[in-house]
Structures are given as structure tokens and as C-alpha cells.
PDB file with one MODEL, atoms N, CA, C and O in Angstrom:
MODEL        1
ATOM      1  N   UNK A   1      -6.390  36.231 -31.223  1.00  0.00           N
ATOM      2  CA  UNK A   1      -6.870  35.446 -29.906  1.00  0.00           C
ATOM      3  C   UNK A   1      -5.638  35.963 -29.071  1.00  0.00           C
ATOM      4  O   UNK A   1      -4.515  35.944 -29.576  1.00  0.00           O
ATOM      5  N   UNK A   2      -5.823  36.364 -27.962  1.00  0.00           N
ATOM      6  CA  UNK A   2      -4.677  37.257 -27.100  1.00  0.00           C
ATOM      7  C   UNK A   2      -4.863  36.366 -25.625  1.00  0.00           C
ATOM      8  O   UNK A   2      -5.905  36.234 -24.982  1.00  0.00           O
ATOM      9  N   UNK A   3      -3.597  35.843 -25.334  1.00  0.00           N
ATOM     10  CA  UNK A   3      -3.600  34.966 -24.246  1.00  0.00           C
ATOM     11  C   UNK A   3      -2.380  35.550 -23.036  1.00  0.00           C
ATOM     12  O   UNK A   3      -1.195  35.605 -23.364  1.00  0.00           O
ATOM     13  N   UNK A   4      -2.801  35.927 -21.758  1.00  0.00           N
ATOM     14  CA  UNK A   4      -1.875  36.490 -20.744  1.00  0.00           C
ATOM     15  C   UNK A   4      -1.185  35.070 -20.073  1.00  0.00           C
ATOM     16  O   UNK A   4      -1.967  34.127 -19.952  1.00  0.00           O
ATOM     17  N   UNK A   5      -0.058  34.902 -19.719  1.00  0.00           N
ATOM     18  CA  UNK A   5       0.102  33.648 -18.699  1.00  0.00           C
ATOM     19  C   UNK A   5       1.423  34.551 -17.888  1.00  0.00           C
ATOM     20  O   UNK A   5       2.150  35.479 -18.243  1.00  0.00           O
ATOM     21  N   UNK A   6       1.324  33.959 -16.973  1.00  0.00           N
ATOM     22  CA  UNK A   6       2.708  34.366 -15.820  1.00  0.00           C
ATOM     23  C   UNK A   6       3.517  33.277 -15.904  1.00  0.00           C
ATOM     24  O   UNK A   6       3.284  32.130 -15.523  1.00  0.00           O
ATOM     25  N   UNK A   7       4.708  33.822 -16.553  1.00  0.00           N
ATOM     26  CA  UNK A   7       6.132  32.868 -16.576  1.00  0.00           C
ATOM     27  C   UNK A   7       6.990  33.058 -15.314  1.00  0.00           C
ATOM     28  O   UNK A   7       6.928  34.185 -14.824  1.00  0.00           O
ATOM     29  N   UNK A   8       7.519  32.457 -14.900  1.00  0.00           N
ATOM     30  CA  UNK A   8       8.756  32.181 -13.985  1.00  0.00           C
ATOM     31  C   UNK A   8       9.714  32.925 -14.711  1.00  0.00           C
ATOM     32  O   UNK A   8       9.880  33.003 -15.928  1.00  0.00           O
ATOM     33  N   UNK A   9      10.624  33.726 -13.300  1.00  0.00           N
ATOM     34  CA  UNK A   9      11.163  34.711 -13.849  1.00  0.00           C
ATOM     35  C   UNK A   9      12.857  33.773 -14.560  1.00  0.00           C
ATOM     36  O   UNK A   9      13.519  34.523 -15.278  1.00  0.00           O
ATOM     37  N   UNK A  10      13.329  32.649 -14.417  1.00  0.00           N
ATOM     38  CA  UNK A  10      14.226  32.460 -15.351  1.00  0.00           C
ATOM     39  C   UNK A  10      13.823  31.868 -16.609  1.00  0.00           C
ATOM     40  O   UNK A  10      14.559  31.715 -17.584  1.00  0.00           O
ATOM     41  N   UNK A  11      12.263  31.456 -16.495  1.00  0.00           N
ATOM     42  CA  UNK A  11      12.019  31.204 -18.156  1.00  0.00           C
ATOM     43  C   UNK A  11      11.890  32.572 -18.894  1.00  0.00           C
ATOM     44  O   UNK A  11      12.301  32.755 -20.040  1.00  0.00           O
ATOM     45  N   UNK A  12      11.344  33.415 -18.203  1.00  0.00           N
ATOM     46  CA  UNK A  12      11.046  34.826 -19.274  1.00  0.00           C
ATOM     47  C   UNK A  12      12.739  34.914 -19.624  1.00  0.00           C
ATOM     48  O   UNK A  12      13.055  34.875 -20.814  1.00  0.00           O
ATOM     49  N   UNK A  13      13.636  35.014 -18.760  1.00  0.00           N
ATOM     50  CA  UNK A  13      14.950  35.369 -19.298  1.00  0.00           C
ATOM     51  C   UNK A  13      15.447  34.541 -19.867  1.00  0.00           C
ATOM     52  O   UNK A  13      16.450  34.943 -20.455  1.00  0.00           O
ATOM     53  N   UNK A  14      15.187  33.251 -20.033  1.00  0.00           N
ATOM     54  CA  UNK A  14      15.522  32.619 -21.135  1.00  0.00           C
ATOM     55  C   UNK A  14      15.015  32.953 -22.478  1.00  0.00           C
ATOM     56  O   UNK A  14      15.736  33.188 -23.448  1.00  0.00           O
ATOM     57  N   UNK A  15      13.708  32.960 -22.472  1.00  0.00           N
ATOM     58  CA  UNK A  15      13.115  33.475 -23.552  1.00  0.00           C
ATOM     59  C   UNK A  15      13.718  34.876 -24.524  1.00  0.00           C
ATOM     60  O   UNK A  15      13.958  34.952 -25.729  1.00  0.00           O
ATOM     61  N   UNK A  16      13.811  35.722 -23.605  1.00  0.00           N
ATOM     62  CA  UNK A  16      14.411  37.175 -23.988  1.00  0.00           C
ATOM     63  C   UNK A  16      15.824  37.246 -24.388  1.00  0.00           C
ATOM     64  O   UNK A  16      16.331  38.098 -25.117  1.00  0.00           O
ATOM     65  N   UNK A  17      16.595  35.897 -23.621  1.00  0.00           N
ATOM     66  CA  UNK A  17      17.896  36.013 -24.301  1.00  0.00           C
ATOM     67  C   UNK A  17      17.883  35.222 -25.843  1.00  0.00           C
ATOM     68  O   UNK A  17      18.536  35.509 -26.847  1.00  0.00           O
ATOM     69  N   UNK A  18      16.926  34.163 -25.637  1.00  0.00           N
ATOM     70  CA  UNK A  18      17.101  33.592 -27.154  1.00  0.00           C
ATOM     71  C   UNK A  18      16.580  34.231 -28.525  1.00  0.00           C
ATOM     72  O   UNK A  18      16.944  34.018 -29.682  1.00  0.00           O
ATOM     73  N   UNK A  19      15.465  35.208 -27.928  1.00  0.00           N
ATOM     74  CA  UNK A  19      15.006  36.074 -28.684  1.00  0.00           C
ATOM     75  C   UNK A  19      15.877  37.332 -29.230  1.00  0.00           C
ATOM     76  O   UNK A  19      15.696  37.741 -30.377  1.00  0.00           O
ATOM     77  N   UNK A  20      16.863  37.948 -28.332  1.00  0.00           N
ATOM     78  CA  UNK A  20      17.974  38.656 -28.609  1.00  0.00           C
ATOM     79  C   UNK A  20      18.791  37.887 -29.792  1.00  0.00           C
ATOM     80  O   UNK A  20      18.907  38.185 -30.981  1.00  0.00           O
ATOM     81  N   UNK A  21      19.380  36.661 -28.958  1.00  0.00           N
ATOM     82  CA  UNK A  21      20.570  35.968 -29.871  1.00  0.00           C
ATOM     83  C   UNK A  21      19.739  36.044 -31.164  1.00  0.00           C
ATOM     84  O   UNK A  21      20.237  36.859 -31.942  1.00  0.00           O
ATOM     85  N   UNK A  22      18.498  35.379 -31.694  1.00  0.00           N
ATOM     86  CA  UNK A  22      17.706  35.360 -32.660  1.00  0.00           C
ATOM     87  C   UNK A  22      17.627  36.388 -33.574  1.00  0.00           C
ATOM     88  O   UNK A  22      17.811  36.307 -34.788  1.00  0.00           O
ATOM     89  N   UNK A  23      17.314  37.460 -32.855  1.00  0.00           N
ATOM     90  CA  UNK A  23      17.127  38.917 -33.521  1.00  0.00           C
ATOM     91  C   UNK A  23      15.907  38.869 -33.957  1.00  0.00           C
ATOM     92  O   UNK A  23      15.688  39.345 -35.071  1.00  0.00           O
ATOM     93  N   UNK A  24      14.785  38.268 -33.171  1.00  0.00           N
ATOM     94  CA  UNK A  24      13.334  37.985 -33.339  1.00  0.00           C
ATOM     95  C   UNK A  24      12.622  38.599 -32.197  1.00  0.00           C
ATOM     96  O   UNK A  24      13.089  38.657 -31.059  1.00  0.00           O
ATOM     97  N   UNK A  25      11.578  39.012 -32.525  1.00  0.00           N
ATOM     98  CA  UNK A  25      10.569  39.658 -31.210  1.00  0.00           C
ATOM     99  C   UNK A  25      10.296  38.247 -30.342  1.00  0.00           C
ATOM    100  O   UNK A  25      10.382  37.067 -30.680  1.00  0.00           O
ATOM    101  N   UNK A  26       9.938  38.870 -29.110  1.00  0.00           N
ATOM    102  CA  UNK A  26      10.076  37.535 -28.366  1.00  0.00           C
ATOM    103  C   UNK A  26       8.215  36.932 -28.731  1.00  0.00           C
ATOM    104  O   UNK A  26       7.740  35.997 -28.086  1.00  0.00           O
ATOM    105  N   UNK A  27       7.711  37.391 -29.418  1.00  0.00           N
ATOM    106  CA  UNK A  27       6.336  36.983 -29.531  1.00  0.00           C
ATOM    107  C   UNK A  27       6.847  36.040 -30.640  1.00  0.00           C
ATOM    108  O   UNK A  27       6.933  34.838 -30.387  1.00  0.00           O
ATOM    109  N   UNK A  28       7.092  36.377 -31.499  1.00  0.00           N
ATOM    110  CA  UNK A  28       7.420  35.335 -32.854  1.00  0.00           C
ATOM    111  C   UNK A  28       8.308  33.984 -32.093  1.00  0.00           C
ATOM    112  O   UNK A  28       8.020  32.852 -32.481  1.00  0.00           O
ATOM    113  N   UNK A  29       9.202  34.125 -31.193  1.00  0.00           N
ATOM    114  CA  UNK A  29       9.817  33.159 -30.492  1.00  0.00           C
ATOM    115  C   UNK A  29       8.824  31.886 -30.040  1.00  0.00           C
ATOM    116  O   UNK A  29       8.761  30.704 -30.378  1.00  0.00           O
ATOM    117  N   UNK A  30       8.066  32.749 -29.082  1.00  0.00           N
ATOM    118  CA  UNK A  30       7.038  32.108 -28.793  1.00  0.00           C
ATOM    119  C   UNK A  30       5.905  31.489 -29.624  1.00  0.00           C
ATOM    120  O   UNK A  30       5.284  30.497 -29.242  1.00  0.00           O
ATOM    121  N   UNK A  31       5.725  31.976 -30.505  1.00  0.00           N
ATOM    122  CA  UNK A  31       4.703  31.330 -32.018  1.00  0.00           C
ATOM    123  C   UNK A  31       5.428  30.485 -32.155  1.00  0.00           C
ATOM    124  O   UNK A  31       5.070  29.370 -31.775  1.00  0.00           O
ATOM    125  N   UNK A  32       6.631  30.644 -32.699  1.00  0.00           N
ATOM    126  CA  UNK A  32       7.319  29.429 -33.217  1.00  0.00           C
ATOM    127  C   UNK A  32       7.442  28.177 -32.385  1.00  0.00           C
ATOM    128  O   UNK A  32       7.364  27.077 -32.933  1.00  0.00           O
ATOM    129  N   UNK A  33       7.664  28.316 -30.869  1.00  0.00           N
ATOM    130  CA  UNK A  33       7.513  27.337 -30.114  1.00  0.00           C
ATOM    131  C   UNK A  33       6.656  26.813 -30.142  1.00  0.00           C
ATOM    132  O   UNK A  33       6.750  25.624 -30.445  1.00  0.00           O
ATOM    133  N   UNK A  34       5.295  27.388 -29.839  1.00  0.00           N
ATOM    134  CA  UNK A  34       4.164  26.915 -29.588  1.00  0.00           C
ATOM    135  C   UNK A  34       3.413  25.790 -31.212  1.00  0.00           C
ATOM    136  O   UNK A  34       2.728  24.768 -31.181  1.00  0.00           O
ATOM    137  N   UNK A  35       3.988  26.646 -32.498  1.00  0.00           N
ATOM    138  CA  UNK A  35       3.557  26.075 -33.429  1.00  0.00           C
ATOM    139  C   UNK A  35       4.354  24.803 -33.937  1.00  0.00           C
ATOM    140  O   UNK A  35       3.890  23.984 -34.731  1.00  0.00           O
ATOM    141  N   UNK A  36       5.577  24.753 -33.390  1.00  0.00           N
ATOM    142  CA  UNK A  36       6.477  23.454 -33.495  1.00  0.00           C
ATOM    143  C   UNK A  36       5.807  22.007 -32.707  1.00  0.00           C
ATOM    144  O   UNK A  36       5.766  20.866 -33.166  1.00  0.00           O
ATOM    145  N   UNK A  37       5.247  22.575 -31.195  1.00  0.00           N
ATOM    146  CA  UNK A  37       4.647  21.978 -30.126  1.00  0.00           C
ATOM    147  C   UNK A  37       3.780  21.264 -30.889  1.00  0.00           C
ATOM    148  O   UNK A  37       4.002  20.113 -31.264  1.00  0.00           O
ATOM    149  N   UNK A  38       2.608  22.013 -31.185  1.00  0.00           N
ATOM    150  CA  UNK A  38       1.314  21.308 -31.701  1.00  0.00           C
ATOM    151  C   UNK A  38       1.750  20.647 -33.125  1.00  0.00           C
ATOM    152  O   UNK A  38       1.263  19.611 -33.577  1.00  0.00           O
ATOM    153  N   UNK A  39       2.589  21.305 -33.642  1.00  0.00           N
ATOM    154  CA  UNK A  39       2.902  20.147 -35.050  1.00  0.00           C
ATOM    155  C   UNK A  39       3.791  19.171 -35.196  1.00  0.00           C
ATOM    156  O   UNK A  39       4.032  18.609 -36.264  1.00  0.00           O
ATOM    157  N   UNK A  40       4.383  18.900 -33.982  1.00  0.00           N
ATOM    158  CA  UNK A  40       5.234  17.512 -34.055  1.00  0.00           C
ATOM    159  C   UNK A  40       4.411  16.266 -33.891  1.00  0.00           C
ATOM    160  O   UNK A  40       3.664  16.395 -32.921  1.00  0.00           O
ATOM    161  N   UNK A  41       4.327  15.536 -34.269  1.00  0.00           N
ATOM    162  CA  UNK A  41       3.818  14.339 -34.424  1.00  0.00           C
ATOM    163  C   UNK A  41       3.967  13.411 -32.866  1.00  0.00           C
ATOM    164  O   UNK A  41       5.020  13.004 -32.374  1.00  0.00           O
ATOM    165  N   UNK A  42       2.756  13.270 -32.388  1.00  0.00           N
ATOM    166  CA  UNK A  42       2.654  12.335 -30.807  1.00  0.00           C
ATOM    167  C   UNK A  42       3.966  11.289 -30.986  1.00  0.00           C
ATOM    168  O   UNK A  42       4.406  10.734 -31.993  1.00  0.00           O
ATOM    169  N   UNK A  43       4.412  11.256 -29.544  1.00  0.00           N
ATOM    170  CA  UNK A  43       5.521   9.895 -29.553  1.00  0.00           C
ATOM    171  C   UNK A  43       4.504   8.651 -29.794  1.00  0.00           C
ATOM    172  O   UNK A  43       3.274   8.701 -29.823  1.00  0.00           O
ATOM    173  N   UNK A  44       5.241   7.664 -29.939  1.00  0.00           N
ATOM    174  CA  UNK A  44       4.802   6.388 -29.714  1.00  0.00           C
ATOM    175  C   UNK A  44       4.196   5.981 -28.442  1.00  0.00           C
ATOM    176  O   UNK A  44       4.847   6.198 -27.420  1.00  0.00           O
ATOM    177  N   UNK A  45       2.610   5.212 -28.320  1.00  0.00           N
ATOM    178  CA  UNK A  45       2.400   4.716 -27.074  1.00  0.00           C
ATOM    179  C   UNK A  45       3.196   3.891 -26.718  1.00  0.00           C
ATOM    180  O   UNK A  45       3.694   3.881 -25.592  1.00  0.00           O
ATOM    181  N   UNK A  46       3.470   2.979 -27.716  1.00  0.00           N
ATOM    182  CA  UNK A  46       4.306   1.811 -27.132  1.00  0.00           C
ATOM    183  C   UNK A  46       5.796   1.893 -27.035  1.00  0.00           C
ATOM    184  O   UNK A  46       6.275   2.063 -28.156  1.00  0.00           O
ATOM    185  N   UNK A  47       6.630   1.835 -26.159  1.00  0.00           N
ATOM    186  CA  UNK A  47       7.756   1.618 -25.963  1.00  0.00           C
ATOM    187  C   UNK A  47       8.475   0.317 -26.114  1.00  0.00           C
ATOM    188  O   UNK A  47       9.689   0.178 -25.969  1.00  0.00           O
ATOM    189  N   UNK A  48       7.591  -0.659 -26.429  1.00  0.00           N
ATOM    190  CA  UNK A  48       8.451  -2.249 -26.553  1.00  0.00           C
ATOM    191  C   UNK A  48       9.223  -1.987 -27.843  1.00  0.00           C
ATOM    192  O   UNK A  48       8.951  -1.193 -28.743  1.00  0.00           O
ATOM    193  N   UNK A  49      10.288  -2.866 -27.725  1.00  0.00           N
ATOM    194  CA  UNK A  49      11.251  -3.027 -29.033  1.00  0.00           C
ATOM    195  C   UNK A  49      10.556  -3.751 -29.753  1.00  0.00           C
ATOM    196  O   UNK A  49       9.656  -4.411 -29.234  1.00  0.00           O
ATOM    197  N   UNK A  50      10.763  -3.803 -30.943  1.00  0.00           N
ATOM    198  CA  UNK A  50      10.414  -4.262 -32.330  1.00  0.00           C
ATOM    199  C   UNK A  50      10.686  -5.956 -32.216  1.00  0.00           C
ATOM    200  O   UNK A  50      10.111  -6.724 -32.987  1.00  0.00           O
ATOM    201  N   UNK A  51      11.546  -6.397 -31.257  1.00  0.00           N
ATOM    202  CA  UNK A  51      12.229  -7.835 -31.215  1.00  0.00           C
ATOM    203  C   UNK A  51      10.783  -8.442 -30.342  1.00  0.00           C
ATOM    204  O   UNK A  51      10.383  -9.607 -30.356  1.00  0.00           O
ATOM    205  N   UNK A  52      10.196  -7.330 -29.640  1.00  0.00           N
ATOM    206  CA  UNK A  52       8.868  -7.695 -28.601  1.00  0.00           C
ATOM    207  C   UNK A  52       7.882  -7.625 -29.539  1.00  0.00           C
ATOM    208  O   UNK A  52       7.117  -8.588 -29.609  1.00  0.00           O
ATOM    209  N   UNK A  53       7.708  -6.589 -30.366  1.00  0.00           N
ATOM    210  CA  UNK A  53       6.091  -6.648 -31.251  1.00  0.00           C
ATOM    211  C   UNK A  53       6.136  -7.406 -31.706  1.00  0.00           C
ATOM    212  O   UNK A  53       5.116  -8.091 -31.642  1.00  0.00           O
ATOM    213  N   UNK A  54       7.218  -7.918 -32.484  1.00  0.00           N
ATOM    214  CA  UNK A  54       7.174  -8.751 -33.880  1.00  0.00           C
ATOM    215  C   UNK A  54       7.147  -9.937 -33.615  1.00  0.00           C
ATOM    216  O   UNK A  54       7.017 -10.741 -34.538  1.00  0.00           O
ATOM    217  N   UNK A  55       7.317 -10.580 -31.663  1.00  0.00           N
ATOM    218  CA  UNK A  55       7.214 -12.059 -31.765  1.00  0.00           C
ATOM    219  C   UNK A  55       5.891 -12.768 -31.954  1.00  0.00           C
ATOM    220  O   UNK A  55       4.859 -12.302 -31.471  1.00  0.00           O
ATOM    221  N   UNK A  56       5.910 -13.841 -32.620  1.00  0.00           N
ATOM    222  CA  UNK A  56       4.721 -14.515 -33.062  1.00  0.00           C
ATOM    223  C   UNK A  56       4.713 -15.790 -31.964  1.00  0.00           C
ATOM    224  O   UNK A  56       3.963 -16.678 -32.369  1.00  0.00           O
ATOM    225  N   UNK A  57       5.135 -16.000 -31.121  1.00  0.00           N
ATOM    226  CA  UNK A  57       4.838 -16.991 -30.295  1.00  0.00           C
ATOM    227  C   UNK A  57       5.447 -18.671 -30.790  1.00  0.00           C
ATOM    228  O   UNK A  57       5.773 -18.742 -31.974  1.00  0.00           O
ATOM    229  N   UNK A  58       5.562 -19.636 -30.167  1.00  0.00           N
ATOM    230  CA  UNK A  58       5.756 -20.911 -30.560  1.00  0.00           C
ATOM    231  C   UNK A  58       4.702 -21.525 -31.381  1.00  0.00           C
ATOM    232  O   UNK A  58       3.682 -21.517 -30.690  1.00  0.00           O
ATOM    233  N   UNK A  59       4.459 -22.066 -32.556  1.00  0.00           N
ATOM    234  CA  UNK A  59       3.148 -22.703 -32.981  1.00  0.00           C
ATOM    235  C   UNK A  59       3.107 -23.860 -32.033  1.00  0.00           C
ATOM    236  O   UNK A  59       2.026 -23.922 -31.447  1.00  0.00           O
ATOM    237  N   UNK A  60       4.098 -24.947 -31.655  1.00  0.00           N
ATOM    238  CA  UNK A  60       3.516 -25.927 -30.907  1.00  0.00           C
ATOM    239  C   UNK A  60       3.237 -25.762 -29.187  1.00  0.00           C
ATOM    240  O   UNK A  60       2.871 -26.672 -28.442  1.00  0.00           O
ATOM    241  N   UNK A  61       3.473 -24.578 -28.866  1.00  0.00           N
ATOM    242  CA  UNK A  61       3.266 -24.470 -27.489  1.00  0.00           C
ATOM    243  C   UNK A  61       1.502 -24.085 -27.533  1.00  0.00           C
ATOM    244  O   UNK A  61       0.882 -23.515 -28.431  1.00  0.00           O
ATOM    245  N   UNK A  62       1.141 -24.472 -26.595  1.00  0.00           N
ATOM    246  CA  UNK A  62      -0.480 -24.264 -26.540  1.00  0.00           C
ATOM    247  C   UNK A  62      -0.929 -22.630 -25.638  1.00  0.00           C
ATOM    248  O   UNK A  62      -0.304 -22.120 -24.708  1.00  0.00           O
ATOM    249  N   UNK A  63      -2.134 -22.141 -26.276  1.00  0.00           N
ATOM    250  CA  UNK A  63      -2.258 -20.872 -25.929  1.00  0.00           C
ATOM    251  C   UNK A  63      -2.496 -20.764 -24.497  1.00  0.00           C
ATOM    252  O   UNK A  63      -2.965 -21.710 -23.864  1.00  0.00           O
ATOM    253  N   UNK A  64      -2.160 -19.523 -23.897  1.00  0.00           N
ATOM    254  CA  UNK A  64      -1.997 -19.217 -22.681  1.00  0.00           C
ATOM    255  C   UNK A  64      -3.823 -19.415 -22.339  1.00  0.00           C
ATOM    256  O   UNK A  64      -4.080 -19.848 -21.216  1.00  0.00           O
ATOM    257  N   UNK A  65      -4.814 -19.162 -23.110  1.00  0.00           N
ATOM    258  CA  UNK A  65      -6.201 -18.870 -22.816  1.00  0.00           C
ATOM    259  C   UNK A  65      -6.732 -20.539 -22.484  1.00  0.00           C
ATOM    260  O   UNK A  65      -7.617 -20.838 -21.682  1.00  0.00           O
ATOM    261  N   UNK A  66      -5.986 -21.436 -23.276  1.00  0.00           N
ATOM    262  CA  UNK A  66      -6.248 -22.933 -22.980  1.00  0.00           C
ATOM    263  C   UNK A  66      -6.514 -23.451 -21.563  1.00  0.00           C
ATOM    264  O   UNK A  66      -7.152 -24.453 -21.239  1.00  0.00           O
ATOM    265  N   UNK A  67      -5.817 -22.448 -20.697  1.00  0.00           N
ATOM    266  CA  UNK A  67      -5.593 -22.873 -19.311  1.00  0.00           C
ATOM    267  C   UNK A  67      -6.550 -22.203 -18.258  1.00  0.00           C
ATOM    268  O   UNK A  67      -6.853 -22.617 -17.139  1.00  0.00           O
ATOM    269  N   UNK A  68      -6.926 -21.113 -18.881  1.00  0.00           N
ATOM    270  CA  UNK A  68      -8.169 -20.467 -18.255  1.00  0.00           C
ATOM    271  C   UNK A  68      -9.339 -21.210 -17.415  1.00  0.00           C
ATOM    272  O   UNK A  68     -10.076 -20.640 -16.610  1.00  0.00           O
ATOM    273  N   UNK A  69      -9.378 -22.764 -17.791  1.00  0.00           N
ATOM    274  CA  UNK A  69     -10.526 -22.999 -17.110  1.00  0.00           C
ATOM    275  C   UNK A  69     -10.080 -24.138 -16.177  1.00  0.00           C
ATOM    276  O   UNK A  69     -10.871 -24.895 -15.615  1.00  0.00           O
ATOM    277  N   UNK A  70      -8.873 -24.185 -16.075  1.00  0.00           N
ATOM    278  CA  UNK A  70      -8.103 -24.564 -14.725  1.00  0.00           C
ATOM    279  C   UNK A  70      -7.650 -23.827 -13.652  1.00  0.00           C
ATOM    280  O   UNK A  70      -7.090 -24.298 -12.662  1.00  0.00           O
ATOM    281  N   UNK A  71      -7.936 -22.483 -13.887  1.00  0.00           N
ATOM    282  CA  UNK A  71      -7.113 -21.341 -13.045  1.00  0.00           C
ATOM    283  C   UNK A  71      -8.645 -21.344 -11.816  1.00  0.00           C
ATOM    284  O   UNK A  71      -9.833 -21.468 -12.113  1.00  0.00           O
ATOM    285  N   UNK A  72      -7.977 -21.148 -10.349  1.00  0.00           N
ATOM    286  CA  UNK A  72      -8.962 -21.305  -9.478  1.00  0.00           C
ATOM    287  C   UNK A  72      -9.895 -19.718  -9.424  1.00  0.00           C
ATOM    288  O   UNK A  72      -9.336 -18.737  -9.914  1.00  0.00           O
ATOM    289  N   UNK A  73     -10.892 -19.603  -8.991  1.00  0.00           N
ATOM    290  CA  UNK A  73     -11.708 -18.416  -8.927  1.00  0.00           C
ATOM    291  C   UNK A  73     -11.255 -17.612  -8.219  1.00  0.00           C
ATOM    292  O   UNK A  73     -10.520 -18.175  -7.407  1.00  0.00           O
ATOM    293  N   UNK A  74     -11.296 -16.346  -8.043  1.00  0.00           N
ATOM    294  CA  UNK A  74     -10.963 -15.467  -7.121  1.00  0.00           C
ATOM    295  C   UNK A  74     -11.070 -15.365  -5.733  1.00  0.00           C
ATOM    296  O   UNK A  74     -12.287 -15.208  -5.638  1.00  0.00           O
ATOM    297  N   UNK A  75     -10.709 -15.347  -4.770  1.00  0.00           N
ATOM    298  CA  UNK A  75     -11.221 -15.439  -3.270  1.00  0.00           C
ATOM    299  C   UNK A  75     -12.333 -14.484  -3.074  1.00  0.00           C
ATOM    300  O   UNK A  75     -12.157 -13.361  -3.548  1.00  0.00           O
ATOM    301  N   UNK A  76     -13.284 -14.689  -2.552  1.00  0.00           N
ATOM    302  CA  UNK A  76     -14.026 -13.438  -1.776  1.00  0.00           C
ATOM    303  C   UNK A  76     -13.256 -12.806  -0.904  1.00  0.00           C
ATOM    304  O   UNK A  76     -12.360 -13.467  -0.378  1.00  0.00           O
ATOM    305  N   UNK A  77     -13.394 -11.563  -0.586  1.00  0.00           N
ATOM    306  CA  UNK A  77     -12.934 -11.097   0.841  1.00  0.00           C
ATOM    307  C   UNK A  77     -13.802 -11.012   1.814  1.00  0.00           C
ATOM    308  O   UNK A  77     -15.010 -10.797   1.709  1.00  0.00           O
ATOM    309  N   UNK A  78     -12.949 -11.248   3.120  1.00  0.00           N
ATOM    310  CA  UNK A  78     -13.500 -11.703   4.122  1.00  0.00           C
ATOM    311  C   UNK A  78     -14.004 -10.057   4.862  1.00  0.00           C
ATOM    312  O   UNK A  78     -13.172  -9.169   5.049  1.00  0.00           O
ATOM    313  N   UNK A  79     -15.276  -9.924   5.158  1.00  0.00           N
ATOM    314  CA  UNK A  79     -15.653  -8.527   5.499  1.00  0.00           C
ATOM    315  C   UNK A  79     -15.398  -8.261   7.114  1.00  0.00           C
ATOM    316  O   UNK A  79     -15.113  -7.211   7.689  1.00  0.00           O
ATOM    317  N   UNK A  80     -15.589  -9.496   7.596  1.00  0.00           N
ATOM    318  CA  UNK A  80     -15.502  -9.616   9.181  1.00  0.00           C
ATOM    319  C   UNK A  80     -14.421 -10.061   9.603  1.00  0.00           C
ATOM    320  O   UNK A  80     -14.240 -10.198  10.813  1.00  0.00           O
TER     321      UNK A  80
ENDMDL
END
């Protein structure tokens, strides 16, 4: 497969410099970068700390859902 992209000049110069320093063709450098990007495990969705994720609550405390019946229904918006 062949793909053509337009690179900003600064990125092009960085790629040329890195390829020259590594003594590899620029195409190889780009292929390595793309392989690394596609093979890297996705970052975890959750950014919560382990302390938050492992929190199990207080056993004697009533569940929040038990108060749902006492909540007021949402107000209807006034149209006029």
C-alpha cells in the first residue's frame, strides 16, 4: 500500500535528522514509528487511583439508591 501525506516542514526536518542520526532510511523510521504506535497497548480508560477504585463503602451506611423515592421530580421547563 502506498500513502501520501503532506508533513509540516518542521516535522519533515525532524524525521530527516532522526533517520540520518540512526543511519536508516526515512521510510524505515516512519514504518517503525507507525508499528510502535499501532502495537502499543491502549491507555487505561480510568484515571482513578487504586484507592478510589478499591473503595467498597461503609457496610452500615445506607445505599444512595435507597433515597431515590424521597427525591423531588425534575421541574418542567417554562416555555413562555
